[in-house]
C-alpha positions in Angstrom: -89.9 16.8 70.4 -87.9 15.4 67.5 -85.3 12.9 68.6 -82.5 11.1 66.7 -82.1 7.6 68.0 -79.0 5.4 67.3 -79.5 1.8 68.3 -80.1 -1.7 67.0 -83.7 -2.5 66.1 -85.7 -5.6 65.3 -85.6 -7.8 63.3 -82.0 -7.9 64.3 -81.6 -10.7 66.8 -80.3 -8.7 69.7 -81.5 -8.3 73.3 -81.1 -4.5 73.2 -83.0 -4.3 70.0 -86.0 -6.1 71.5 -85.8 -4.3 74.9 -85.5 -0.8 73.6 -88.2 -1.3 71.0 -90.6 -0.8 73.8 -88.9 2.5 74.8 -89.2 3.9 71.3 -92.8 2.7 70.9 -93.6 4.5 74.2 -91.8 7.7 73.1 -93.9 7.8 70.0 -97.0 7.1 72.0 -96.1 10.1 74.1 -96.1 12.3 71.0 -92.4 12.5 70.1 -91.1 12.1 66.6 -88.2 9.7 66.2 -85.6 9.6 63.4 -83.9 6.2 63.7 -80.4 5.2 62.8 -79.8 1.4 63.0 -77.0 -1.1 62.6 -76.9 -4.2 60.4 -80.4 -5.6 59.6 -82.2 -3.2 61.9 -85.4 -1.7 60.5 -84.8 2.0 60.6 -84.9 5.3 58.7 -81.2 5.3 58.1 -78.5 2.6 58.2 -75.3 3.3 60.1 -72.2 2.5 58.0 -70.1 0.7 60.6 -67.6 -0.5 57.9 -66.2 3.0 57.6 -64.4 5.0 60.2 -66.4 8.0 59.1 -69.7 6.3 59.0 -70.9 8.0 62.2 -69.9 11.4 60.7 -72.5 10.7 58.0 -75.1 10.2 60.7 -74.0 13.5 62.4 -74.4 15.3 59.0 -78.0 14.0 58.7 -78.8 15.0 62.2 -77.6 18.5 61.5 -79.4 18.7 58.2 -82.7 17.7 59.7 -82.1 20.2 62.5 -82.5 17.7 65.3 -81.4 19.1 68.7 -81.9 15.9 70.8 -80.0 12.7 70.3 -80.4 9.4 72.2 -77.7 6.7 71.7 -77.8 3.1 72.9 -74.1 2.2 73.2 -72.2 -1.0 73.0 -68.9 -0.7 71.3 -69.6 -3.5 68.9 -72.6 -1.7 67.4 -70.4 1.0 65.9 -67.2 -0.9 64.8 -65.1 -2.3 67.6 -62.1 -2.2 65.3 -62.0 1.6 65.6 -61.5 1.4 69.3 -64.3 3.9 69.9 -62.4 6.7 68.3 -65.1 7.1 65.6 -67.7 7.4 68.3 -65.8 10.1 70.1 -65.4 11.9 66.8 -69.2 11.6 66.3 -69.8 13.1 69.8 -67.4 16.0 69.0 -69.2 16.7 65.8 -72.5 17.0 67.7 -71.1 19.0 70.6 -73.7 21.7 70.1 -76.5 19.2 70.3 -77.9 17.6 73.5 -76.6 14.0 73.1 -77.5 11.4 75.8 -75.7 8.1 75.7 -77.1 5.0 77.4 -74.1 2.7 78.4 -75.4 -0.9 78.4 -72.0 -2.1 79.6 -69.9 -0.3 82.2 -66.6 -1.6 83.2 -65.1 -1.0 86.6 -61.6 -1.2 88.0 -61.7 -3.4 91.1 -58.0 -4.1 91.6 -54.6 -3.6 90.0 -54.4 -7.3 89.5 -57.5 -7.1 87.4 -55.9 -4.5 85.1 -52.7 -6.5 84.8 -54.7 -9.7 83.9 -56.9 -7.8 81.4 -55.6 -4.5 80.0 -58.7 -4.4 77.8 -60.6 -3.5 81.0 -58.6 -0.4 81.4 -59.2 0.5 77.7 -63.0 0.1 78.1 -63.1 2.2 81.3 -61.0 4.9 79.7 -63.4 4.9 76.6 -66.5 5.0 78.8 -65.1 8.0 80.8 -64.2 9.8 77.6 -67.7 9.2 76.2 -69.2 10.7 79.3 -66.9 13.7 79.0 -67.8 14.3 75.3 -71.6 13.8 75.5 -74.3 15.9 77.3 -75.2 13.1 79.7 -75.0 9.4 80.4 -77.8 7.0 81.4 -77.0 3.9 83.4 -79.6 1.3 84.5 -78.5 0.9 88.2 -77.4 3.3 90.9 -74.4 1.1 91.5 -73.1 1.7 88.0 -73.9 5.4 88.2 -71.8 5.6 91.5 -69.0 3.7 89.8 -68.8 6.2 86.9 -68.9 9.1 89.3 -65.8 7.8 91.0 -63.9 8.8 87.8 -65.1 12.4 88.1 -68.1 12.1 85.8 -71.0 14.2 87.0 -73.4 14.2 84.1 -74.7 10.7 84.9 -78.2 9.6 85.8 -79.8 6.2 86.7 -82.9 5.4 84.8 -84.1 1.8 85.3 -84.1 -0.5 82.3 -87.8 -0.2 81.3 -90.0 -3.3 81.5 -93.3 -4.4 80.1 -95.8 -5.4 82.7 -97.4 -8.6 81.3 -100.5 -9.7 83.1 -99.2 -13.1 84.3 -100.9 -14.3 87.5 -99.0 -16.5 89.9 -101.8 -18.7 91.3 -100.4 -22.2 91.1 -100.8 -24.1 94.4 -97.8 -26.3 93.7 -94.5 -24.4 93.3 -91.8 -26.6 91.8 -90.6 -25.1 88.5 -87.4 -23.1 88.0 -86.2 -21.3 84.8 -82.9 -20.1 83.5 -83.2 -17.9 80.4 -80.5 -16.0 78.5 -77.5 -16.2 76.2 -75.3 -19.3 76.4 -72.0 -18.1 78.0 -69.8 -19.6 80.8 -69.9 -16.4 82.8 -73.6 -17.0 83.4 -72.9 -20.1 85.3 -75.1 -22.4 83.3 -72.8 -25.4 84.0 -73.6 -25.0 87.7 -77.1 -26.4 87.1 -75.9 -30.0 87.1 -75.1 -29.6 90.8 -78.0 -27.4 91.5 -80.5 -29.8 90.0 -79.0 -32.8 91.9 -79.4 -30.8 95.1 -83.0 -29.8 94.3 -84.5 -33.1 93.2 -88.1 -31.8 93.8 -87.6 -28.9 91.4 -87.9 -29.1 87.6 -85.4 -26.8 85.8 -85.9 -25.5 82.3 -82.7 -24.0 80.9 -83.5 -22.1 77.7 -80.5 -20.5 75.9 -79.8 -18.7 72.7 -76.3 -19.7 71.4 -73.6 -18.1 69.3 -71.4 -20.4 67.2 -68.3 -19.4 69.3 -69.8 -21.2 72.3 -70.5 -24.5 70.5 -67.8 -26.3 72.6 -69.5 -25.0 75.8 -72.9 -26.2 74.6 -71.5 -29.7 74.0 -70.1 -29.8 77.5 -73.5 -28.8 78.9 -75.3 -31.5 76.9 -72.9 -34.1 78.4 -73.0 -32.7 81.9 -76.9 -32.6 82.0 -77.2 -36.1 80.5 -79.0 -38.4 82.9 -80.4 -35.7 85.2 -84.1 -36.2 85.0 -85.2 -32.8 86.4 -83.4 -30.7 83.7 -84.7 -29.7 80.3 -82.0 -28.1 78.2 -83.2 -26.0 75.2 -80.5 -24.4 73.1 -81.0 -22.7 69.7 -79.7 -19.6 67.9 -82.7 -17.5 68.9 -85.8 -17.9 71.1 -88.7 -16.0 69.8 -91.2 -14.0 72.0 -94.0 -16.5 72.0 -91.7 -19.3 73.1 -90.1 -17.1 75.7 -93.5 -16.0 77.1 -94.4 -19.7 77.5 -91.2 -20.6 79.4 -91.7 -17.7 81.8 -95.4 -18.3 82.3 -94.8 -22.0 83.2 -92.0 -21.3 85.7 -92.4 -20.3 89.4 -88.9 -18.9 90.0 -86.1 -17.4 87.8 -82.6 -18.7 88.7 -79.6 -16.8 87.4 -76.4 -18.3 88.9 -74.0 -15.8 87.2 -70.4 -16.1 88.2 -69.3 -12.8 86.6 -71.4 -9.6 86.3 -70.0 -6.1 85.8 -73.3 -4.6 84.7 -77.0 -5.0 84.9 -78.8 -8.0 83.4 -81.7 -7.6 81.0 -82.9 -11.1 82.0 -82.9 -10.2 85.7 -85.3 -7.3 84.9 -87.6 -9.9 83.4 -88.8 -10.7 86.9 -90.9 -7.5 86.6 -92.0 -8.3 83.1 -93.3 -11.7 83.9 -94.2 -11.3 87.5 -91.8 -14.0 88.7 -89.4 -13.9 91.7 -85.8 -14.4 91.0 -82.5 -15.6 92.5 -79.2 -13.9 91.7 -75.7 -13.8 93.3 -74.4 -10.7 95.0 -72.4 -9.3 92.1 -71.9 -5.6 91.5 -75.2 -4.1 90.2 -76.8 -7.4 89.5 -78.6 -7.7 92.9 -79.5 -4.0 93.3 -83.2 -4.3 92.2 -83.7 -7.5 94.1 -82.4 -6.0 97.3 -84.2 -2.7 96.9 -87.6 -4.0 95.9 -87.5 -7.6 97.4 -88.3 -9.1 94.1 -86.3 -12.3 95.0 -83.4 -13.6 97.0 -79.7 -12.8 96.7 -77.1 -15.4 97.5 -73.5 -14.9 98.4 -72.4 -17.6 95.9 -74.5 -19.6 93.4 -73.7 -22.9 95.1 -76.2 -25.7 95.0 -76.8 -25.4 98.8 -77.5 -21.6 98.7 -79.7 -21.9 95.6 -81.7 -24.7 97.2 -82.2 -22.6 100.4 -83.1 -19.5 98.3 -85.8 -21.4 96.4 -87.2 -22.8 99.6 -87.3 -19.3 101.1 -89.2 -17.8 98.1 -91.7 -20.7 97.9 -92.5 -20.4 101.6 -93.5 -16.7 101.3 -94.4 -16.3 97.7 -96.9 -13.4 98.1 -94.2 -11.3 99.7 -92.0 -11.4 96.6 -95.0 -10.7 94.3 -95.7 -7.5 96.3 -92.1 -6.5 95.8 -92.4 -7.1 92.0 -95.6 -5.0 92.0 -93.6 -2.0 93.5 -90.8 -2.6 91.0 -93.3 -2.6 88.1 -94.7 0.8 89.2 -91.2 2.4 89.1 -89.7 0.8 86.0 -92.5 0.3 83.4 -91.8 1.7 80.0 -94.1 4.7 80.4 -92.1 5.9 83.4 -88.8 5.0 81.7 -89.7 7.0 78.6 -90.8 10.0 80.6 -87.4 9.9 82.5 -85.5 9.7 79.2 -87.4 12.7 77.8 -86.7 14.8 80.9 -83.0 14.0 80.7 -82.9 14.8 77.0 -84.5 18.1 77.7 -81.9 18.9 80.4 -84.3 18.5 83.4 
C-alpha cells in the first residue's frame, strides 16, 4: 500500500519525530511504500510550507498527483502553523475528502469544568478544532482509551485507540540492590520537576537522576531548579538542549524505577511509555490518561498526588515486588510493540 505521511522526522529535535520514526520504519518493513511530507529540518521527500496558509494545499495537490489513496497525519497544531488557528489544516482535509485520511492526535484537550473554560478560553478553541478535525477526516487515532472516550463524548464516532508504539530493548533488570530513580523528559513546570527537592529529601536512600532537555523559554525555571537542588547529595540534575539516544539509553539502563511526578496531564506521555521500551517500572500520578497503561498492565504504581510521602511509598512497594512489575511490562510490550502498532495503523487506514 502507498501511504502519504505528514509528520516531523529526524534530524529534527522533536519527541514525535523520534518516536514515529519507528512506526514508519516498521511500515516499510511490512512492505508499504511511504511518501513523506515533513516540517522544518525533517528529512523527507517533500517539505511542508508552514509559512503560507496554502502550504498544505500544495501537499494535497502532490498527494492527488501521485494518486495516493491513504494518508496518515501526525498532528500537533504547531507543526502546521499555529498562527492559522488550524483553518489551513481543515482546508487540507476538505481538499482530500475523497481520500482516506487518518489523523493521529498527539494532544487532546478536554473540558472538565466551566471554570476551566473561563480561565483558559484557548482550551475551548483547541477542543473545537480537534472535534472539527475528527469530523473532516476519515478517522482519528488516539493513544489511550481514556482519550478516545473523551472525544466520543462530543459525538465523534470515527475514533480508535492504538497504543503509542514502543521499541522493546533487551535491558535485563538483574541488580540485587535497587536504589536508583530516574526522571527523563522536557523541562517544564507542569511535569513537577521542582517536586524532586522534597522527594529526594524524603528518600535519602534513593539516588535521583533528573535528565531534561530544555527550551530557552524555560531558562528561568531551570535556574530555580539549580538553586533548589543545590546541596541535595542524592540528586544529579542534567539539563541540555537535547539528549541523544546513546545518552538516554545509558540513563534508563542505570535506573531501577522511572518517576514522573506530573502535576498536569491532559494527554498521554511518551516518556511514560518508555517503561515498556526500557523494561523499567514507573510511578505516575492519577491524571487523566496518564495512568491508564500502568493500571491496566501493572507496569508500575499510581499515586493520588506526587507528594514526597506517596512517591516514597510507591518506590518501596515496587522494590519489594520487582518481578511482578516486570511481568506487567512484558505483557505491555506484547500489545504495544511497533510491529503490532504498525499493523493496527494499516488496518485503520484500510478501513478495517
